KEKE-3310 file (N, C-alpha, C; in steps of 0.2 Angstrom, whole numbers, plus 5000, padded with zeros to 4 digits):
npx = (5598:5585:5577:5585:5580:5568:5566:5572:5563:5551:5557:5558:5543:5539:5546:5540:5528:5528:5530:5519:5502:5495:5480:5472:5465:5454:5452:5451:5443:5427:5416:5401:5396:5382:5368:5351:5342:5329:5328:5332:5342:5361:5372:5391:5401:5418:5430:5441:5458:5466:5481:5490:5497:5489:5472:5460:5450:5436:5435:5427:5418:5416:5406:5408:5397:5380:5372:5377:5379:5386:5392:5398:5410:5408:5413:5431:5442:5451:5468:5474:5461:5445:5436:5423:5419:5403:5396:5384:5375:5363:5355:5345:5339:5353:5356:5370:5387:5394:5405:5411:5416:5424:5430:5439:5444:5455:5458:5470:5481:5482:5482:5470:5460:5455:5442:5432:5418:5409:5402:5389:5374:5358:5345:5333:5321:5328:5341:5356:5361:5374:5388:5383:5382:5380:5369:5359:5346:5334:5344:5357:5373:5390:5399:5400:5406:5413:5427:5439:5453:5468:5470:5474:5482:5476:5466:5459:5445:5443:5434:5424:5413:5400:5391:5375:5359:5341:5335:5321:5304:5297:5300:5314:5319:5331:5333:5341:5348:5362:5371:5386:5405:5411:5420:5417:5406:5391:5380:5367:5364:5351:5338:5327:5326:5320:5312:5323:5329:5346:5356:5369:5380:5390:5404:5413:5428:5437:5453:5463:5453:5451:5464:5474:5485:5489:5478:5462:5446:5429:5411:5397:5378:5365:5350:5333:5320:5317:5308:5313:5325:5326:5339:5353:5369:5385:5403:5418:5433:5449:5466:5477:5488:5503:5503:5515:5522:5529:5546:5561:5576:5587:5578:5576:5588:5592:5583:5575:5578:5573:5580:5579:5587:5584:5575:5567:5561:5563:5557:5558:5555:5543:5534:5516:5510:5519:5527:5536:5552:5560:5573:5574:5585:5585:5589:5592:5597:5597:5598:5591:5579:5573:5555:5548:5533:5522:5521:5514:5507:5500:5490:5481:5491:5503:5515:5524:5537:5547:5562:5567:5559:5560:5574:5589:5600:5609:5609:5603:5591:5582:5571:5559:5549:5536:5528:5515:5507:5493:5483:5487:5492:5505:5514:5519:5516:5518:5516:5526:5521:5530:5530:5533:5543:5549:5550:5552:5551:5539:5532:5536:5540:5541:5544:5537:5541:5539:5535:5524:5522)
npy = (5088:5095:5090:5099:5111:5112:5109:5123:5132:5128:5132:5146:5149:5146:5156:5168:5166:5167:5181:5186:5190:5176:5175:5187:5201:5211:5224:5230:5239:5248:5262:5266:5280:5291:5283:5278:5280:5273:5265:5252:5237:5239:5231:5226:5216:5209:5205:5191:5183:5167:5166:5155:5141:5130:5124:5135:5139:5148:5150:5158:5172:5186:5199:5216:5221:5218:5224:5222:5210:5196:5186:5173:5164:5148:5133:5126:5137:5136:5136:5153:5155:5163:5170:5175:5188:5194:5209:5215:5230:5236:5251:5255:5265:5270:5282:5294:5295:5278:5266:5249:5233:5217:5201:5190:5175:5162:5143:5145:5151:5157:5170:5184:5192:5209:5217:5232:5243:5258:5272:5286:5288:5294:5303:5310:5312:5309:5304:5312:5326:5332:5335:5327:5331:5330:5325:5312:5310:5307:5302:5307:5309:5309:5309:5310:5300:5282:5279:5269:5268:5262:5246:5229:5218:5206:5189:5192:5201:5219:5229:5242:5255:5265:5279:5284:5296:5295:5307:5311:5311:5297:5279:5272:5260:5248:5237:5226:5225:5229:5236:5235:5232:5215:5214:5221:5223:5227:5230:5234:5240:5243:5236:5243:5260:5270:5287:5300:5291:5281:5274:5260:5257:5246:5242:5231:5226:5217:5215:5207:5201:5214:5217:5226:5241:5255:5272:5268:5270:5267:5263:5261:5255:5258:5252:5257:5261:5274:5289:5302:5299:5283:5275:5276:5282:5278:5283:5273:5273:5268:5263:5252:5241:5229:5215:5214:5201:5204:5206:5196:5203:5196:5191:5202:5208:5199:5201:5209:5226:5243:5254:5271:5282:5296:5307:5318:5324:5336:5342:5354:5369:5368:5366:5368:5358:5348:5331:5328:5318:5311:5302:5290:5283:5266:5255:5238:5234:5225:5208:5197:5193:5209:5214:5225:5229:5240:5254:5270:5285:5300:5306:5307:5311:5307:5294:5280:5269:5254:5248:5236:5225:5216:5213:5208:5205:5219:5223:5235:5246:5258:5269:5275:5292:5299:5314:5321:5336:5338:5350:5357:5370:5382:5381:5363:5351:5334:5317:5300:5285:5270:5253:5238:5222:5225:5222:5232:5244:5244:5253:5268:5285:5297:5314:5325:5339:5355:5366:5372:5381)
npz = (5573:5569:5579:5589:5586:5586:5601:5604:5600:5607:5620:5618:5615:5628:5636:5629:5634:5648:5648:5647:5655:5661:5661:5651:5651:5640:5645:5663:5670:5667:5662:5666:5664:5663:5673:5672:5686:5687:5675:5676:5677:5671:5661:5658:5649:5651:5642:5641:5637:5636:5638:5643:5643:5645:5647:5656:5670:5676:5693:5703:5705:5714:5720:5724:5732:5735:5724:5713:5701:5696:5681:5671:5660:5660:5656:5654:5646:5632:5628:5620:5616:5621:5635:5647:5659:5667:5672:5681:5687:5697:5697:5706:5720:5723:5722:5713:5713:5708:5712:5710:5711:5704:5710:5704:5701:5697:5691:5688:5696:5712:5712:5712:5701:5699:5694:5688:5689:5685:5688:5685:5695:5690:5697:5692:5679:5667:5656:5659:5649:5645:5635:5625:5610:5597:5585:5577:5569:5582:5590:5603:5603:5610:5599:5583:5575:5576:5584:5584:5589:5592:5584:5584:5571:5571:5576:5583:5591:5594:5604:5607:5617:5615:5619:5619:5620:5619:5612:5609:5609:5608:5611:5604:5593:5589:5575:5574:5561:5554:5541:5534:5532:5534:5544:5554:5568:5576:5590:5600:5617:5628:5616:5614:5618:5630:5629:5633:5639:5640:5629:5624:5613:5605:5597:5587:5580:5570:5566:5559:5549:5540:5537:5534:5535:5546:5546:5545:5536:5537:5535:5543:5543:5554:5558:5561:5571:5572:5569:5565:5559:5553:5546:5552:5549:5552:5554:5555:5563:5563:5568:5562:5567:5568:5580:5592:5604:5620:5622:5628:5633:5627:5617:5610:5606:5596:5585:5571:5566:5562:5553:5549:5539:5538:5546:5542:5526:5513:5500:5494:5484:5473:5455:5454:5443:5442:5447:5460:5467:5479:5487:5502:5512:5521:5532:5539:5555:5563:5568:5563:5547:5541:5536:5526:5527:5524:5517:5521:5515:5522:5514:5498:5490:5492:5489:5489:5487:5490:5485:5489:5500:5510:5520:5524:5537:5541:5529:5516:5509:5496:5499:5487:5486:5481:5478:5474:5468:5466:5465:5476:5485:5491:5508:5514:5524:5526:5529:5530:5534:5540:5541:5548:5553:5564:5581:5591:5587:5577:5571:5562:5558:5544:5542:5530:5519:5510:5496:5487:5472)
capx = (5596:5577:5576:5587:5578:5561:5568:5574:5557:5548:5558:5556:5538:5538:5549:5535:5520:5529:5530:5512:5498:5491:5472:5473:5458:5456:5451:5450:5438:5423:5414:5394:5394:5377:5364:5345:5340:5324:5330:5334:5350:5365:5377:5395:5406:5424:5433:5448:5461:5469:5487:5494:5498:5483:5464:5459:5443:5435:5431:5422:5418:5412:5405:5408:5391:5373:5369:5383:5378:5391:5391:5405:5411:5407:5418:5437:5443:5458:5474:5471:5454:5441:5429:5421:5414:5399:5394:5377:5374:5355:5355:5338:5340:5357:5359:5375:5393:5396:5412:5410:5423:5424:5436:5439:5448:5454:5462:5477:5485:5479:5480:5465:5459:5451:5438:5429:5413:5409:5396:5384:5366:5355:5338:5328:5318:5330:5349:5360:5365:5381:5393:5380:5380:5380:5361:5358:5338:5332:5349:5361:5379:5397:5404:5397:5410:5415:5434:5440:5460:5474:5468:5480:5479:5476:5461:5454:5442:5444:5428:5421:5407:5399:5382:5369:5353:5336:5331:5315:5298:5295:5306:5317:5319:5335:5331:5346:5350:5368:5375:5393:5409:5411:5426:5413:5401:5388:5376:5365:5359:5344:5337:5323:5328:5314:5313:5327:5335:5352:5358:5376:5383:5395:5406:5418:5432:5443:5458:5465:5449:5452:5471:5477:5489:5487:5472:5456:5439:5423:5405:5391:5373:5362:5341:5329:5311:5317:5305:5316:5331:5328:5343:5359:5376:5392:5410:5421:5439:5454:5473:5479:5495:5505:5505:5519:5522:5534:5552:5566:5582:5590:5577:5576:5595:5593:5578:5577:5578:5573:5583:5578:5592:5582:5566:5562:5564:5562:5555:5561:5549:5540:5527:5510:5508:5525:5528:5543:5552:5566:5574:5577:5588:5582:5593:5592:5602:5595:5600:5585:5578:5567:5552:5543:5526:5517:5522:5507:5506:5494:5486:5484:5496:5510:5516:5530:5540:5555:5566:5567:5555:5564:5580:5593:5605:5614:5607:5600:5588:5579:5562:5557:5545:5534:5523:5508:5504:5484:5480:5488:5498:5508:5518:5516:5518:5515:5520:5526:5522:5533:5527:5540:5542:5554:5546:5554:5548:5535:5529:5540:5536:5546:5540:5538:5539:5539:5533:5520:5521)
capy = (5096:5097:5091:5104:5118:5112:5112:5130:5135:5127:5137:5152:5151:5147:5163:5173:5164:5169:5188:5188:5188:5170:5179:5194:5205:5218:5230:5230:5244:5251:5267:5266:5284:5291:5278:5282:5274:5269:5261:5245:5235:5240:5226:5226:5211:5209:5199:5188:5178:5162:5165:5150:5133:5124:5127:5139:5139:5154:5145:5161:5179:5188:5207:5220:5223:5214:5228:5220:5203:5195:5178:5170:5156:5140:5129:5128:5140:5134:5140:5156:5155:5170:5168:5183:5189:5200:5212:5219:5234:5237:5257:5257:5266:5270:5288:5297:5291:5272:5262:5243:5228:5210:5198:5184:5169:5156:5138:5143:5152:5159:5177:5187:5197:5213:5221:5238:5245:5264:5278:5291:5286:5299:5301:5312:5307:5308:5305:5321:5326:5337:5334:5323:5336:5327:5323:5309:5308:5306:5301:5312:5306:5312:5310:5308:5294:5278:5280:5264:5269:5257:5238:5225:5214:5197:5186:5194:5209:5224:5231:5250:5256:5272:5281:5289:5296:5296:5314:5311:5309:5291:5274:5270:5252:5245:5232:5222:5225:5232:5237:5237:5227:5209:5214:5226:5219:5232:5227:5241:5237:5239:5236:5248:5266:5275:5294:5303:5286:5279:5266:5259:5255:5240:5241:5226:5227:5212:5219:5204:5202:5220:5216:5234:5244:5261:5273:5265:5273:5263:5266:5256:5258:5256:5253:5257:5264:5282:5294:5306:5297:5278:5272:5279:5281:5282:5282:5269:5275:5263:5263:5246:5238:5222:5214:5208:5200:5206:5200:5196:5208:5192:5190:5209:5208:5194:5203:5214:5232:5245:5262:5276:5286:5303:5309:5322:5325:5342:5342:5360:5372:5365:5368:5363:5354:5343:5327:5327:5311:5310:5294:5288:5276:5261:5248:5232:5235:5219:5201:5192:5197:5214:5215:5231:5227:5244:5262:5274:5292:5302:5309:5303:5316:5305:5288:5278:5260:5252:5245:5228:5224:5210:5216:5203:5208:5223:5226:5243:5248:5264:5269:5282:5295:5303:5321:5323:5341:5338:5357:5359:5377:5384:5377:5358:5346:5328:5312:5295:5280:5264:5248:5233:5218:5227:5222:5237:5249:5243:5261:5274:5290:5301:5320:5326:5345:5357:5371:5372:5387)
capz = (5570:5568:5586:5593:5584:5590:5607:5605:5597:5614:5625:5616:5615:5635:5637:5629:5639:5655:5649:5646:5661:5658:5659:5649:5650:5636:5650:5668:5671:5663:5665:5662:5662:5666:5672:5675:5692:5685:5669:5676:5677:5666:5661:5653:5649:5651:5640:5643:5632:5639:5637:5644:5639:5647:5648:5663:5672:5681:5699:5705:5703:5719:5719:5732:5735:5732:5718:5708:5699:5690:5679:5668:5657:5665:5654:5653:5640:5630:5627:5614:5616:5625:5639:5649:5664:5663:5677:5679:5691:5698:5702:5710:5726:5722:5717:5715:5709:5712:5710:5712:5710:5704:5711:5699:5705:5691:5694:5686:5701:5718:5712:5711:5696:5701:5688:5691:5687:5689:5684:5689:5696:5689:5700:5687:5673:5660:5658:5659:5642:5645:5632:5620:5606:5590:5584:5572:5572:5589:5595:5603:5604:5611:5593:5577:5572:5581:5584:5587:5591:5590:5582:5581:5565:5573:5575:5590:5589:5597:5607:5610:5619:5613:5623:5617:5623:5617:5614:5606:5613:5608:5612:5599:5595:5585:5573:5574:5556:5551:5534:5535:5530:5538:5551:5559:5570:5580:5595:5604:5622:5626:5610:5614:5622:5630:5628:5640:5642:5638:5626:5623:5605:5607:5590:5588:5574:5567:5562:5554:5543:5538:5533:5531:5539:5547:5549:5541:5537:5535:5536:5545:5544:5560:5554:5569:5569:5572:5564:5561:5554:5553:5546:5556:5546:5555:5551:5560:5561:5567:5565:5562:5567:5570:5588:5595:5610:5624:5621:5633:5631:5623:5610:5606:5603:5589:5582:5566:5568:5556:5555:5544:5536:5539:5549:5539:5517:5511:5494:5491:5480:5464:5454:5454:5438:5444:5453:5464:5471:5486:5491:5508:5513:5526:5534:5544:5558:5569:5567:5557:5541:5542:5531:5526:5528:5522:5517:5519:5517:5526:5510:5492:5487:5494:5485:5491:5485:5491:5480:5493:5504:5514:5521:5528:5543:5537:5522:5515:5502:5495:5498:5483:5489:5476:5480:5468:5469:5466:5465:5483:5485:5498:5512:5514:5529:5526:5532:5527:5539:5538:5544:5547:5559:5570:5587:5596:5583:5571:5566:5560:5553:5540:5540:5522:5519:5503:5494:5479:5470)
cpx = (5589:5575:5578:5584:5570:5563:5568:5567:5552:5551:5558:5549:5536:5541:5542:5528:5522:5529:5523:5508:5493:5484:5472:5467:5459:5456:5448:5445:5435:5418:5406:5393:5388:5372:5358:5344:5334:5324:5332:5341:5352:5371:5384:5400:5413:5426:5441:5452:5465:5476:5492:5493:5493:5477:5463:5453:5442:5431:5426:5423:5415:5411:5407:5404:5386:5371:5373:5381:5383:5389:5397:5404:5411:5414:5424:5438:5450:5464:5473:5466:5451:5435:5427:5417:5408:5398:5389:5377:5367:5356:5349:5340:5347:5360:5367:5382:5394:5403:5411:5416:5420:5428:5434:5445:5448:5459:5469:5483:5480:5478:5475:5465:5453:5447:5434:5424:5412:5404:5393:5377:5363:5347:5334:5326:5321:5338:5352:5363:5371:5385:5390:5376:5379:5373:5362:5351:5337:5339:5354:5368:5384:5400:5400:5401:5411:5423:5435:5448:5464:5470:5472:5478:5481:5469:5458:5451:5443:5437:5428:5416:5406:5391:5380:5363:5349:5333:5325:5309:5294:5301:5308:5320:5326:5334:5336:5350:5356:5370:5382:5398:5409:5416:5422:5408:5397:5382:5374:5361:5357:5344:5332:5325:5322:5316:5317:5332:5342:5353:5365:5376:5388:5399:5413:5423:5438:5448:5461:5461:5450:5460:5473:5480:5486:5480:5468:5449:5432:5417:5399:5384:5369:5353:5338:5323:5311:5313:5308:5322:5331:5334:5351:5365:5381:5398:5413:5428:5444:5460:5476:5486:5497:5506:5509:5522:5528:5539:5556:5572:5586:5587:5576:5584:5596:5587:5579:5576:5579:5576:5583:5583:5589:5575:5563:5566:5560:5562:5557:5554:5548:5534:5520:5509:5516:5523:5536:5544:5558:5567:5576:5579:5585:5588:5591:5598:5601:5600:5597:5583:5572:5562:5548:5536:5521:5522:5516:5507:5500:5489:5487:5489:5503:5510:5523:5531:5547:5557:5567:5562:5556:5572:5585:5598:5610:5613:5603:5597:5585:5573:5562:5550:5541:5528:5519:5506:5496:5481:5480:5493:5501:5512:5516:5518:5515:5520:5520:5527:5525:5531:5532:5538:5548:5550:5546:5549:5545:5533:5533:5539:5542:5542:5542:5536:5542:5535:5530:5520:5514)
cpy = (5098:5096:5096:5111:5118:5113:5120:5135:5134:5131:5143:5154:5149:5154:5167:5171:5167:5178:5189:5186:5182:5172:5183:5196:5210:5224:5227:5235:5247:5256:5267:5273:5286:5287:5280:5277:5270:5265:5255:5243:5237:5234:5228:5219:5211:5203:5197:5183:5174:5163:5161:5144:5128:5127:5130:5138:5144:5148:5150:5167:5182:5196:5210:5220:5219:5218:5227:5213:5200:5186:5177:5164:5151:5134:5132:5131:5137:5137:5145:5158:5162:5167:5176:5181:5195:5203:5217:5224:5237:5244:5257:5258:5268:5277:5290:5293:5284:5269:5254:5238:5220:5206:5193:5180:5162:5148:5137:5145:5155:5167:5180:5191:5203:5219:5225:5240:5253:5268:5282:5288:5293:5298:5304:5308:5305:5308:5312:5320:5331:5332:5328:5330:5335:5322:5319:5306:5310:5306:5307:5308:5312:5314:5308:5303:5290:5277:5274:5265:5264:5250:5234:5221:5206:5195:5187:5202:5212:5228:5238:5250:5263:5273:5285:5289:5296:5302:5316:5310:5301:5285:5273:5263:5252:5239:5224:5222:5230:5231:5239:5231:5220:5210:5219:5223:5226:5228:5233:5237:5244:5241:5243:5253:5270:5283:5295:5298:5286:5274:5267:5255:5251:5240:5237:5225:5222:5214:5214:5202:5208:5220:5222:5236:5253:5265:5271:5269:5269:5266:5259:5260:5255:5256:5251:5260:5271:5286:5298:5304:5289:5276:5277:5277:5282:5279:5278:5270:5269:5263:5257:5244:5232:5221:5211:5207:5203:5202:5201:5202:5203:5192:5197:5210:5204:5197:5208:5221:5237:5252:5266:5280:5295:5304:5314:5323:5332:5341:5348:5363:5369:5367:5364:5357:5348:5338:5328:5322:5313:5303:5295:5282:5273:5256:5243:5232:5229:5213:5198:5197:5203:5213:5221:5230:5232:5251:5266:5281:5294:5306:5305:5307:5313:5298:5285:5270:5261:5246:5237:5228:5220:5211:5210:5207:5213:5226:5232:5243:5255:5263:5276:5283:5300:5309:5322:5330:5342:5344:5358:5366:5379:5378:5371:5354:5339:5323:5304:5289:5272:5259:5242:5228:5219:5227:5227:5242:5249:5248:5265:5278:5295:5307:5322:5335:5348:5363:5373:5379:5387)
cpz = (5572:5576:5591:5590:5586:5597:5608:5604:5604:5618:5623:5617:5624:5637:5637:5632:5644:5654:5649:5653:5656:5655:5659:5648:5645:5641:5656:5674:5665:5666:5663:5661:5667:5665:5676:5681:5690:5678:5670:5677:5672:5667:5657:5654:5647:5649:5640:5638:5638:5635:5639:5641:5641:5647:5656:5664:5676:5687:5702:5704:5708:5718:5725:5736:5731:5726:5713:5706:5695:5688:5674:5665:5661:5662:5654:5645:5638:5628:5620:5613:5623:5630:5643:5657:5663:5672:5677:5686:5691:5701:5705:5718:5728:5720:5719:5711:5713:5708:5712:5709:5710:5706:5708:5701:5698:5695:5691:5691:5705:5717:5710:5705:5699:5694:5691:5686:5690:5684:5690:5689:5694:5693:5695:5681:5667:5661:5656:5652:5640:5639:5625:5615:5601:5589:5578:5572:5579:5594:5597:5606:5607:5605:5587:5572:5578:5581:5588:5591:5588:5588:5580:5575:5567:5574:5581:5591:5595:5598:5609:5612:5616:5615:5619:5620:5618:5615:5611:5612:5614:5608:5604:5598:5588:5583:5573:5567:5555:5544:5535:5533:5535:5544:5556:5562:5576:5583:5599:5610:5626:5619:5610:5620:5622:5630:5634:5642:5637:5636:5625:5615:5607:5599:5591:5581:5574:5563:5557:5547:5539:5532:5530:5535:5540:5546:5542:5541:5535:5538:5537:5545:5549:5559:5562:5565:5571:5568:5562:5557:5556:5552:5546:5552:5550:5551:5554:5557:5565:5564:5566:5562:5569:5577:5587:5603:5614:5622:5626:5630:5625:5615:5606:5603:5597:5584:5576:5568:5561:5558:5547:5544:5539:5541:5545:5530:5517:5503:5491:5488:5472:5463:5454:5448:5436:5448:5455:5467:5474:5487:5498:5510:5521:5527:5539:5549:5564:5565:5562:5552:5543:5536:5531:5524:5524:5521:5515:5522:5519:5522:5503:5488:5487:5491:5487:5488:5487:5486:5482:5499:5510:5513:5526:5531:5540:5533:5522:5508:5503:5496:5493:5485:5484:5480:5475:5470:5470:5468:5471:5481:5492:5501:5514:5520:5528:5531:5529:5531:5536:5543:5544:5554:5564:5577:5591:5595:5577:5567:5567:5556:5551:5539:5533:5522:5512:5502:5489:5476:5465)
residu = (MET:ILE:ARG:VAL:VAL:GLY:LEU:LEU:LEU:LEU:VAL:VAL:MET:GLN:VAL:GLN:ALA:GLN:LEU:GLN:LYS:PRO:VAL:GLN:PHE:ARG:GLU:GLU:SER:PHE:ASP:PHE:GLY:ALA:VAL:LYS:GLU:SER:GLY:GLY:SER:VAL:MET:HIS:GLU:PHE:VAL:PHE:THR:ASN:ASN:SER:ASP:ARG:PRO:VAL:LYS:ILE:ILE:SER:ALA:ASN:ALA:SER:CYS:GLY:CYS:THR:THR:PRO:SER:TRP:SER:LYS:ASP:PRO:VAL:ALA:PRO:GLY:LYS:THR:GLY:PHE:ILE:GLN:ALA:SER:PHE:ASN:PRO:LYS:GLY:ARG:PRO:GLY:PHE:PHE:THR:LYS:SER:VAL:THR:VAL:THR:THR:ASP:TYR:ASP:ALA:THR:PRO:ILE:ILE:LEU:GLN:ILE:LYS:GLY:GLN:VAL:ASN:THR:GLY:GLY:THR:ALA:PRO:SER:VAL:GLY:PHE:THR:PHE:ALA:ASN:GLY:ASN:TRP:LYS:LEU:LYS:ASN:ASN:VAL:PHE:ASN:MET:GLY:LYS:VAL:TYR:ARG:ARG:ASP:GLU:VAL:THR:THR:ARG:ASP:PHE:VAL:PHE:ILE:ASN:ALA:GLY:THR:LYS:PRO:VAL:THR:PHE:SER:GLY:LYS:VAL:ILE:GLY:PRO:ALA:TYR:ILE:LYS:VAL:ASP:ILE:GLN:PRO:ALA:THR:VAL:ALA:PRO:GLY:ALA:GLN:GLY:ASN:ILE:LYS:VAL:SER:TYR:ASN:GLY:LYS:LEU:LYS:ASP:GLN:TYR:GLY:PHE:GLN:SER:ASP:ASN:VAL:GLU:LEU:HIS:THR:ASN:ASP:GLU:VAL:SER:PRO:VAL:LYS:SER:PHE:SER:VAL:TYR:ALA:THR:LEU:GLU:ASP:TYR:PHE:PRO:GLN:LEU:SER:LYS:GLU:GLU:ILE:ALA:LYS:ALA:PRO:GLN:LEU:LYS:ILE:ALA:ALA:GLY:ASN:VAL:ASP:PHE:GLY:ARG:PHE:LYS:GLN:ASN:SER:THR:VAL:MET:ARG:GLU:VAL:THR:VAL:THR:ASN:THR:GLY:LYS:LYS:GLU:LEU:SER:LEU:ARG:ALA:LEU:GLN:GLY:ASN:CYS:THR:CYS:ILE:ARG:ALA:GLU:ALA:ASP:LYS:LYS:ASN:LEU:LYS:ALA:GLY:GLU:THR:THR:SER:VAL:LYS:ILE:SER:PHE:LEU:PRO:GLN:GLU:ARG:LYS:GLY:THR:GLN:GLN:LYS:ALA:LEU:THR:VAL:TYR:SER:ASN:ASP:PRO:VAL:ASN:PRO:VAL:GLN:ARG:VAL:THR:LEU:THR:GLY:TYR:ILE:GLU)
# end
């Protein structure tokens, strides 16, 4: 019996592996934005994961022109591990918009992978400042927060790039010192940005280390020699969800399935000094056990608790939702987000309405 179960698990793993790209890049295109012609080469690192069942080696990475120089992981990348392709672009003598490609070949199969870099080479003395409306000392950015978007709760970092301009009259150097949580890493290239030049802030977020669900807000401090604001504080936003590999129709038919009885819950009219509670029914209409992993309101005024967090196939439970007015008045529209191990619809929301007198 044990041997049969083991064989079945092996078959399932093989099917899942076939549904993924064997060499999966986090992104296959990167936009440098505005690049100063006299500022020297710019570089971006494309990170990939080996989703296959054997080590994969990069055989070659060929650029579409001599202005682009690639480098890559030389050693074989083990299954489940990551490697990289670095693409450097020299803007000297190439004003205007550019699009370049790097063709990557691996020893997994003969199918090439095409990576792309693009941007706008500026011939003036400074980088264009259009859209850079938020100031933090002498830095000007397109936003005053680092929004990471969706981040999966697995031991693989999500990386985003945030461009800034040194709007001051002196070079600004990043010391390398970052104060923030262990699951957030920050690097700045180049470390010293000349007046009018552009720099890139690379933020990496490890969702597994954060170990939370839904919208999260953290803070990081970047230490520089900026005379106006040497310590630069930024909020880092992320929305954390579980990662589910692509499944076959047969696997989906056997998976857990979350069904919420009501998509909207009306709390009616209630007074400011009272707490109102409503219940909503949830059912596992799937074939395997359903786990309610988190219940998250979109404000501190919403609290929720399930009678049972693990539901067998066909089982139903009740989720109690409480609304705490907290000095709010008038018409209210909030939301409760339910996170589960339903691989097709792991994130579902219930709209909450009411009127506080």
